[in-house]
C-alpha positions in Angstrom: -70.2 -84.0 -22.1 -70.4 -80.1 -22.2 -72.0 -78.7 -24.9 -69.9 -76.2 -26.5 -71.6 -73.0 -25.1 -71.4 -74.5 -21.3 -75.1 -74.2 -20.9 -76.2 -78.6 -21.1 -74.7 -81.6 -19.9 -75.2 -84.5 -21.6 -74.6 -88.3 -19.9 -75.1 -91.8 -20.8 -76.0 -94.7 -18.3 -76.0 -98.1 -18.4 -78.5 -100.8 -16.9 -80.0 -100.2 -13.7 -78.3 -96.7 -13.3 -77.9 -94.8 -10.0 -81.2 -92.8 -10.7 -83.4 -95.9 -12.0 -82.8 -99.3 -10.8 -85.8 -100.6 -13.1 -84.2 -99.8 -16.3 -83.5 -102.9 -18.5 -81.5 -100.9 -21.0 -79.0 -97.6 -21.3 -80.3 -94.1 -21.0 -79.3 -91.0 -22.7 -79.7 -88.0 -20.6 -79.5 -84.2 -21.5 -79.2 -81.8 -18.2 -79.8 -77.8 -17.9 -76.6 -76.3 -16.3 -78.3 -72.9 -16.4 -81.6 -73.4 -14.3 -80.6 -76.1 -11.8 -83.7 -76.8 -9.6 -83.2 -75.0 -6.0 -84.8 -77.2 -3.0 -84.7 -76.7 0.6 -81.4 -78.9 0.7 -79.4 -77.4 -2.1 -79.5 -77.0 -5.9 -79.9 -79.9 -8.2 -80.0 -80.6 -11.8 -82.7 -82.5 -13.5 -82.5 -83.9 -16.8 -84.6 -81.4 -19.8 -84.7 -84.8 -21.8 -84.4 -88.6 -21.3 -84.7 -91.5 -24.0 -83.7 -95.2 -23.5 -81.2 -96.4 -26.1 -81.6 -100.3 -25.8 -78.4 -100.6 -24.5 -75.8 -99.6 -22.3 -74.1 -96.2 -23.4 -70.4 -96.2 -23.2 -69.7 -92.9 -24.8 -71.5 -89.5 -25.7 -70.3 -86.3 -27.7 -72.0 -82.6 -28.7 -71.7 -81.7 -32.2 -70.1 -77.9 -32.0 -73.3 -76.3 -32.6 -75.1 -78.1 -29.7 -77.8 -79.4 -32.4 -77.0 -83.2 -32.1 -75.8 -85.6 -30.1 -73.4 -89.0 -30.6 -73.6 -91.8 -28.4 -71.5 -95.3 -28.5 -73.2 -98.0 -27.4 -72.7 -101.2 -25.3 -73.8 -103.2 -28.2 -71.2 -101.9 -30.7 -73.8 -99.4 -32.4 -73.3 -95.9 -33.1 -76.2 -93.5 -32.9 -76.9 -89.9 -33.6 -80.0 -87.9 -31.6 -81.5 -84.7 -32.0 -80.1 -82.7 -29.2 -83.5 -81.2 -28.4 -85.9 -84.0 -28.3 -83.3 -87.1 -28.0 -85.1 -88.5 -31.1 -83.0 -91.0 -33.1 -82.2 -89.5 -35.9 -79.3 -92.5 -37.4 -77.7 -95.6 -36.1 -75.1 -98.0 -37.1 -74.1 -101.1 -36.1 -70.5 -101.7 -35.1 -68.5 -102.8 -32.5 -67.7 -102.4 -28.9 -67.8 -98.0 -28.7 -65.8 -96.5 -25.8 -65.2 -93.1 -27.5 -66.9 -90.8 -29.9 -66.5 -87.4 -31.4 -67.2 -85.0 -33.5 -64.8 -82.9 -35.3 -64.7 -78.8 -35.0 -67.2 -78.1 -37.7 -69.4 -81.1 -37.3 -69.1 -82.8 -40.8 -67.1 -85.8 -39.2 -67.9 -88.3 -36.6 -65.4 -90.8 -35.0 -65.8 -93.9 -32.9 
């Protein structure tokens, strides 16, 4: 998911994803799209925040002002995270979550 200002990308991964074959749970990552790292072989994005989620991440969303992110977990939980620190703010168990979204004004969420 992209932040509303287009400066960040939010991604979720399942166990043993492409970048970390040792990971036993899911991972949530925020990427900086404004300042990619320049290397001799090209431009690469590196995460600016990463957190283990305890379960695979099936879906992700930013709220409208980019201060919170929402994740749907493979174990059925939905979680709200601080978009800068990725500190978990709230969690609610549920059923399998393939889609999560915030309302435009950021006051409602759906999963």
